[in-house]
Wavefront OBJ file of the C-alpha trace (Angstrom):
o trace
v 106.546 143.429 130.518
v 105.076 142.811 127.103
v 101.480 142.093 126.262
v 100.679 139.132 123.988
v 98.016 139.720 121.374
v 96.464 136.715 119.619
v 95.872 137.149 115.895
v 94.812 134.875 113.060
v 96.467 137.105 110.464
v 99.858 138.779 110.106
v 99.621 142.285 111.501
v 101.882 145.345 111.683
v 100.240 148.604 112.677
v 101.592 152.069 113.395
v 99.001 152.450 116.200
v 100.421 149.394 117.984
v 103.997 150.649 117.769
v 105.683 151.420 121.083
v 103.308 149.316 123.183
v 105.830 146.458 123.699
v 103.441 143.916 122.184
v 104.147 140.334 121.240
v 101.929 138.859 118.539
v 100.951 135.192 118.696
v 99.935 134.366 115.142
v 97.905 131.281 114.231
v 97.764 130.825 110.471
v 95.040 128.989 108.496
v 97.363 125.987 107.988
v 97.633 125.609 111.788
v 101.192 126.879 112.131
v 101.784 129.188 115.082
v 104.397 131.929 115.318
v 105.279 134.546 117.868
v 106.950 137.856 117.071
v 107.662 141.137 118.767
v 105.635 143.703 116.877
v 108.067 146.608 117.224
v 111.112 144.541 116.189
v 109.421 143.419 112.966
v 108.011 146.905 112.391
v 111.446 148.537 112.789
v 113.070 145.983 110.489
v 110.431 146.367 107.773
v 110.045 150.144 107.885
v 112.762 150.949 105.303
v 111.096 148.547 102.848
v 107.675 150.046 103.457
v 108.946 153.554 102.829
v 110.967 152.659 99.709
v 108.973 154.062 96.778
v 110.344 151.410 94.394
v 108.880 148.552 96.462
v 105.204 149.325 95.696
v 104.077 149.003 99.304
v 101.949 152.129 99.266
v 99.176 150.712 101.468
v 101.495 150.897 104.473
v 102.333 154.502 103.727
v 98.656 155.349 103.190
v 97.077 153.406 106.087
v 99.970 152.830 108.522
v 99.449 149.079 108.636
v 100.321 145.893 106.811
v 98.283 142.701 107.094
v 98.122 139.300 105.442
v 95.368 136.813 106.265
v 97.096 133.710 104.867
v 100.786 133.913 105.765
v 103.667 135.946 106.996
v 104.623 137.826 103.831
v 107.402 135.859 102.137
v 109.663 138.884 101.715
v 109.468 139.580 105.457
v 110.016 135.972 106.550
v 112.927 135.517 104.112
v 114.628 138.762 105.095
v 114.098 138.564 108.877
v 113.601 134.883 109.883
v 115.297 135.478 113.246
v 112.393 137.718 114.323
v 109.838 134.876 114.223
v 109.628 132.053 116.725
v 107.776 128.908 115.653
v 105.644 127.575 118.520
l 1 2 3 4 5 6 7 8 9 10 11 12 13 14 15 16 17 18 19 20 21 22 23 24 25 26 27 28 29 30 31 32 33 34 35 36 37 38 39 40 41 42 43 44 45 46 47 48 49 50 51 52 53 54 55 56 57 58 59 60 61 62 63 64 65 66 67 68 69 70 71 72 73 74 75 76 77 78 79 80 81 82 83 84 85
């Protein structure tokens, strides 16, 4: 059984990985999404580790956040992983 975590910012974190967590995300514009943390994490990991992509903060800190939106590159590449509520 998964645990739902409420967030007001997009959040992927290495420390949360493997805990079967669903994220309910409420963005500043009022839109609400739900995603399975580990599914998005697994899908994004190759991009985060690709040196040419300039996503060094993930490699350095083990997390990726965005306070305003789901990052466009993630939403465009993996739209099936996000459910609009």
